[in-house]
N, C-alpha and C positions, 0 to 999 in steps of 0.2 A: 504494499499500499504506499502510495506517494501522494503528497499534495503540494501545491504551489499558490502562494498568496499573490494574486495578480497585482495588487497595489505595490508590491515590492520590486516589480520589474521596471527597470530604467528605460527611458525612451530609446537609448541607443541599442538596447538589447533586443528590442522587437524585431527588426529586420533579420537579425541572426536566428531568432527562434522561427520566423516564417521559413527561413531557409532549410529548416529541418523537415518541412512538410513536403508531400508530394504535389503534383499538379492539381489533382482533384481537390485536395484539402485546401490548397491555396486559392483556387477558385471559389470554393465554398466560403471561405473566411471573407473573400472580397464582397460577397453578396449580403453580408449582415449591414443592416441599416445603421445600427448604433455601434459606435467604436468600443463601448464596454463589452457588448456581446461578442464582437470580433475578437477582442483580446482574450477574453475567456476561452473561446474556441481554440485559438492559436495556442494558448498556453497548455490546454489539455492535451492537444495532439502532439505538441513538442515534448511534453512531459512523458507521454506514453511512449513515443519513439526512443527518446534518450534512455528511459528506463529499461526498455527492452534490449537496447544495445549494451547497457551496462550489465545486464544479466547474462546475455549471450555474446560472448567475445567475438570480434572480427566481423561484425555486421554493422554498418554505418546507420544512423537514425533514419536517414532518407531512404534507405534500401528496403525498409519493411513495406509489404503490400498487404492491404486489408480488403475484405468484403463484408457485407452485412446480411444478417438474417432477415426473413420477411418483417420481424418485429423490431429490426433496427439494431440488434446487437452486433457489434463488430467482431470479426474473427480473422485469424492470420491466414493468409493464402500463401505467402512467400516471404522469407524462407519458412519451410515447414517445420513446426516444432509442436510439442505437446502443451504449449502454453495457452491458457485461456485469459482473455483480457476484458476489461470493462473501464469505461471512463465516464466522467460526469463533469459538467462545468455549469456555473452560474455567475452572474456578474461579481466579479471580485475574487472568485476562488475556482480551482480546478483540482480534480483528484482522479487517479487511476488506481486499478488493481490488476495485479499479474498473478496467476496461479499455474502451478505445474500439475497437469492431469486431472483437474477438476474444474467445475463451473464456478465462476465468481461474478459478483455484481457489486457496483459501487454507486452511491448517490450522495450529492452535495447540495445543500440549500442554505440560504440565509434565513435565520429565524427572526431577523429584525424587520424584514419587510412586512407591510400591513397585510393582513389576510382575515377574512371572515372565517376564522378557524372552526368554530362550532358548527356553523351552517354547513361547511364542506365536509367536515368530519361525519355529521349525521347523515349526509347523502351518500358518501363513498366509503366510509370506514366499516368495519365490523361493528355490531353494537357494543361489544365490550370495549372497544378502542374509543368509540364516540363517548361512552360513558366516562372514560378517563379525562378526555378533553373537558367535558361538561363539569366535572367535579372541580376544576381549577377555580380560583377565586376572583381572577380578574382577567381582562382581554389579553394582556401581555402574557400571562402564565399559560392561558389558553393556546396562544400562538406558538410558544416555545414547545409545549407538549405535543401539539399538532405536528410540527415539523420534526420533533424527535421520532414520532411514529411514522410519519410520511417517508422520511429518508430511509428507514429500515425496510418499509414495505417495497419502495422502489428498488432497493438493493436486492431483495429477494426476488422480485419479479425480473430483474435483469439477470440474476444469476441462473434462473431456469430458462431465460430466453423468451419468456412471454411478453414482457413489457407490460404496459398498462392494460393491454388486451386481456391479460390473465385475470383481471378483476381485483381491485384493492380490497374487497370484502371476502376473498376466497380463502383467506387464512387470517390468523390473528397474531400480532406481536405483543410481547409483554416487556415493559420497560424496567422492571425490577423484579427479579433478575432479567437480563435480556434473554429472550427466548422466542421461538416461533412455533406455533401449533396449527395443524392443518388436517382436515378430514381425510386428505389423501394419504396421510402418513408420511409425506416427505420430511426429511430431517435436514435442517440447516444450522450452520453455525453463524452468528451474527456478532458484530461489534460496532461500537459508535464512539465518536469523539466530538468534542466542541473546540473549535479554533476560531478565534477572532470574529464572533458573531455568526459563525456557520456551524451547521451539524454535518459531519461526514460519517456516513454509514456503509458497512461492508457486509456482504453475506456470500456464503458458499455451501454447497451441498455437503452434508455430513459434519463432523466435528473438526474444526480447524482453529488455528491461532493466528491471528492478524498482528502485523507490526506495521505502525505508521511512521513514516519518515517525511520531514519537510525537505523540499528540494528548492534550490534557487536558480534563477536563470543563468547566472555565470557559470554554475557547475554543468548545466545541461550544454551550454555553448562550448565550454572547454572540452567536455567529453566528445562532442561532435568534431571539434577541431582536431582531436588526436587521430582521427581517421584520415585526415588530410596532410599530417605532418610527414 
């Protein structure tokens, strides 16, 4: 698990991060209307590519090739490995997860942005989860709990490849202790962190241990430069 605080990336580092992307990603980044969204997208994809190269020696960040499932989950096409990947970005933060031989998902959201948390929870969450949001004493607390649950559920749906099409109410997450229960009997390991106004959540099939590390743009760029030395 890796994350990058987009606000910490210097202006002169952005062109070097864009250089880590392939043509399709560069074109997609250019289509974003808002600079904040474009930067979050670039940061996430550069982070994923550099992190893969750091794990698999001898492959430059720009050399990785990806495709996506019908529900939008990316997977590696070339070079072929047993690695499963997931990435998430929102304005101000990006995160990626890399797992060997298993399905993994990650989600990141700001819990500071306004949201009608209770209304959305009652519409889309399982009843047990909506009750947790409802039990909070004020709107800010409801928003934080809502996003704690939301990120965990998104991470689970990404791990099994369903995306939101799988239904947010098709399983239940518990916040204390962190756990997932489902009528299907699927077992997931989950973890969650708070960083600078954001929740980062990860999920994988089975019992796993996650380790979260912060990355900085300078390190990503330096790693990429080593392939050109």
